[in-house]
C-alpha positions, 0 to 999 in steps of 0.5 A: 424827036429832038433830044432834051437839053440840060436846063441853062444856067440862070445867067443864060438868056432864053432861047427860042424853041425850034419848031417840030417841023423845021424842014431840011435846014432845021434837021441839019442843025439838029444833027450838028448840035447832036454831034457837037454834044457827043464830042463834048461828052466824049472828052469828059471821061470818068476819070480826071487827072489828079491835081498836082500837089504843092511842092511836087513837080512831075515835070523833067529837070531842065537842062542847062547848056554849058559854054563850050568856050568857058574855062573848065577847071581841070581836076588834079590828082592830090600829090602823095605825101612822102613817108618819113625819111623817104627820099630825103637826103641825110646831109641836107636834113642833118640826120644819119640814115639807116645806111650809115655804119654804127659809130665806133670812133670820132673822125678828125679832119681839116677844111679849108676854102677851095673851088668848091666854096662860094668866095666873095671879094670884099672891097676896101680894107676889111680889117679897118679898125681892128688889128689882125690877131691870132685865132683859136679857130684853127690848127697851124701857124699864121692863122688870124682874125680881124674886122668887125663881128658883122663882117663874120671873118672867123679865121683867115690866112694869107693867100699863098702866092697872092698879092701883099696884104691879101687873105682868105677867110672862112665866114660860114663853114656849114654853107661853105662861104668864104671872103677874099679880103685885102688889108695893108695891116696884114703885110708881113703878118705872122702868128703862133699856133694856137695851143687850144684850137677849136673846131669849125664844124662838129657833126654829132652821132645823130647827124646834127651839124654845129658851126662856128659863130663869131658871137654868142648871143645865147643864154646858157645855164650856170654861165656856160659859154659856146661858140658852136651853135647847133640850130635854133637855141642849141649849142655845144658847151665848153667845159665848166673847169677851163671854158676852153675845151669842148670834148671829153677825149678819153675814149675812141668816140669823143663826147660833148655836152649839148644844151637845147632850148636852155635845157639841162645839158646832156652828153652826146657822142660826136661823129666828126670834127673838122678844123680849119687846117691843111693836111701838114697842119694836122700832122704837125699838131699830132693829128693825121687827116682822115684818121679817126681819134683812136688812130691818132698817135 
């Protein structure tokens, strides 16, 4: 007996009905159909896989191949920022360190260009257009200044044993720069010592350095003046009475008036005062090189 088949779809064409007495070939065909129908039914299990929801992927993420010859960024460890004052040179920062001894007296000394200074050789006549004249930037005789302000020849002196008209000049005492000049007007030049010499460098108690400048371009309160500038918009002021003195020298620690950014001047202590002078010049003027103010006779 042939198993009953399900009804064909309406669109299917009618199939011929096999004879109940089909013979061996018919039996083989029937058997093959039964086997095929069983395989189809076996593949349709009672449960079907749930349909994939929109936006949800069950597949594994794709692996992107990286070119081995492509340049790769090398990670670098961040450079640690040094703590305040750590590894800082007090001389470069212009401030004193904790190891500096407490200030008990002001030190006075002389400076002049030597082999440690940077010396430029200025061509031509450096004093052209101006006559050499005595300067207050030094202690001792025969110091002078000449030339325009842009040449920045603060204080000069004839080179001992040099050619006639040859002199050495300080240009910037803080950076230790100097110049070698020549001028026919310097031959046989002499000058008297200043009665009110001004220093080239002043070091305050906190390490701030003030250096001589050829021109005062800052605006000061009450018409005050200064040719000792201490950085951006800061300066030591000359006294109001005579406009010739920077220091109050009553005690072992000298004091001066510091004006910062046009503000009210404040009195500060002075650690060191450096003049353009030799040791002999300091002694002749009453100073001893390297001695502090309270040791000066």
